[in-house]
N, C-alpha and C positions, 0 to 999 in steps of 0.2 A: 637485527639489522642495524646495529651500531647505536650511536647517540640519538639519532632521530627516532628510532624505534623506542628507545627508552623514554624519550621526552613525550612522544605522541602516541605510543602504543596503548593497547587496552589494559596492560598491566596484569597482575595476578588475578585470575578469574575467581579465586577463592575469597577475595576481598570485596567489601561492599562498595558499590559505585559511589563516586564522589558526588556531592550535592550539586544540582544544576545552578549555574550562575544566573545573575539577573540579566534579562534581555534588555539591551540598551536601544537597539535600532535594528530594523530589517528592511530590505528593499531590493528591488530587481534593477539590473542595468544590462546594457547591451555592449558586447565586445566591440571596441573601436580602436583601430590600428593606430590612429594619431595619438589618442590618449595613452595607450599602452606604451608606445615608443617614447612619449614625453616622460612618463613615469620611469621607464627603464633607463632613460638618460640620467635622471636624478640618482637612481640606484647605482649606476656605473660610476658616476662622479664621486659618490660618497664611499663606496665599498671597493670597487674594482680598480679604478685608476690610482687611488691613494695607495693601495696594496702594490700595484704595478710599479710605482716609483721606487719603493724599497727593494723590490725584486730586481729591478734593472740596476740599482746601485750595487747590489751584490754581484750581478753579472759583470758589471764594469770593473769591479775589484778583481774578479776572477780573470778577466781578460788582461788587465794590467799585470797581474802576477804571472800569467802564462807568457806574456811578451818578455818580461824581465828574465824569466827562466830560460827562454829560447836564446836570449842575448848572452847569458852568462854560462849556460850549461854546455858541457862538452858533447853530450848526446841530446840533441834537441827533439828526439822522437816523442818522448813522453810529454814534454811541455807543449809540443805541437798538438798532440792529441787532446790535452787539457784545453788548449785554445779552441779547437774545433767543437769540443763538448760545450764550452761556455757560449760559443756563438749559437749552437743549436738550441741550447736552453733559453737564450735570450729571444730567439725567433719564436720559440714555443710560447714564452710568456706574452709576447706581443700578439701572436696570432690567436690565442685562446679567447680573449674578449671579442675580437672581430668575428671569429667563427660562431661564438655564442649568439651574437647579434644577428648574424645571417640565419641561424637556425630559428631564432625568434620570429624574424620577418617571414620565413617560410611557413611557420606555424600560424601566424596571424592571417595569412591568406586563406587557410583552411577554416579557422575559427571565427572569421569576420562575421559580425551580426549575431553570434551566439549569445543567448540570454543567460544570465547568471543571477543567483539569489545570494545575497550576503547577509549574515546575521552576526551582529556584534553583541557579545555577552561580556560580563565583567571578568570571566575567566577564560574565554576562548572566542575565536572567530570561526564561523562556519561558512564555507563557500560551496555552493552546489549549482548544477546546471538546470535550466528550465527547458522544456521541450514543448513544441507546438504539436497538437494532435487533432486530427479530423474525427469528429464524433458523428457516426451515422445512426439515424433513427429510422424506424419503419413507419411510413404513413398509413392511415387507415385503409387506403386502397392497396396496400401490400408493397408499394414501391419504396425503396430506400432513398432517403434524402440526406444530404450532407449539411451538417450544422456549421456555422462560422467557426473558424479556428479560435482556440482559446489557449492561453498560456497555462499549462498544467505542470505543477511541480511533481516530478516523478519520484517514486519511492526509491531511495538509494541507500546503500550502505556507507558508513563513514570510513574514511581512510586517513592515513598519515601521509606526511610528505615523502617518507621513505617508500611507502606503498605506491604512491603516485609515480615516483621515479622508476620503479620496477615494472609497473603495470600500465605505463603510459600509452601502450599500443592498443589497449582494450577499446572496443567501440563504445561501451557504456562507461562513463566516467563517474565514479562514486563521489560522494561529498567529501570535501577536504576540511579537516578540523585542525586548527592551530591553537594550542594551549598557551595562553599569554603569561603563565607563571614560569615558562622556560627562559633561562638566561640567553638562549640563542635566538630569541625572537625580538625584533625591533619593529616599531610602528612609526613611520614618517607621516606627519600630518601637514600636507601642503594645502594651499588655498582652495584647490579644486579637486583634490583626490587624497586617498589614503594609500600609502605604499607599505605593504607588509613584507618584511624581509626575514627569512629563516636561515640561520647558519651562514649568512652572507652569501648564500648560493641560490636559494629559492626566493622568487619575488612575485608578489601578487599586487596588481593595481586595481583599486576599487574607487570609481568616481563618486564624488559626494552628491551628484545629482540623483543617486539612488535613495538618498535620505533627505529629509527636510532640514532647514537650518537649525531648528531646535534640537533635532536628533544628533546632528553633528556636534553641536555644543555640549550635549549630554555625554557623547562619546569622549570628547576632550576632557571634560571635568572629571569623569570617572577613571578613564584609563591613564591619564597623565599622573594620577595619584597612585594607581595600582602598579603601573609599569616603571614609574620613576624615570631615570635617565634613558631608559630604553624607549620612551615615548618622546619623539623628536618633532616639535612643532616649528614651522617656518612661516 
């Protein structure tokens, strides 16, 4: 499945598994639309809009060339087609981040208040969902009684970002594992959240409230050294 599968896949089954990294911190948090949109805005400013500027400059250059060819060419049909294509590409460049944000907001309505568990290791970050389950027990008189709800970590299979993109419609979402030794993985350390970016396309927002201050500091100390310039603290 391309570069993501190579970076995050299980690899050759004949090889011995890689040693487990050191667990730095783990905690649970609840999906919050306001926090996610705040983190997504940071992601868009750093990765999407900066790229969009260069794309629009290329579109502007193509538009200028097309107009000049229309003015100087004896047969303006081909230059006119180039002009229309340039306009269409420019509209597509602008519309893509807007469309992605709308899709995110629709998804947030569905996933609001969903609980997640995040585990930070020295070599990877694992994100999985938590589910509430009602546990029924039988009283001595034979009647079933419902125990209080508890947060139960379900047994899940691990998946890569590529798997998640392909299987996003499945009802049961497997755990997502991001390997930090990959050059396509960045970690943005903000005051109140971690923003995990994969291939400048996948983004995960993890609030720091899931961990204590000492754990957040441990994450910073370890991963800033391991990831180097890919660890971006603000």
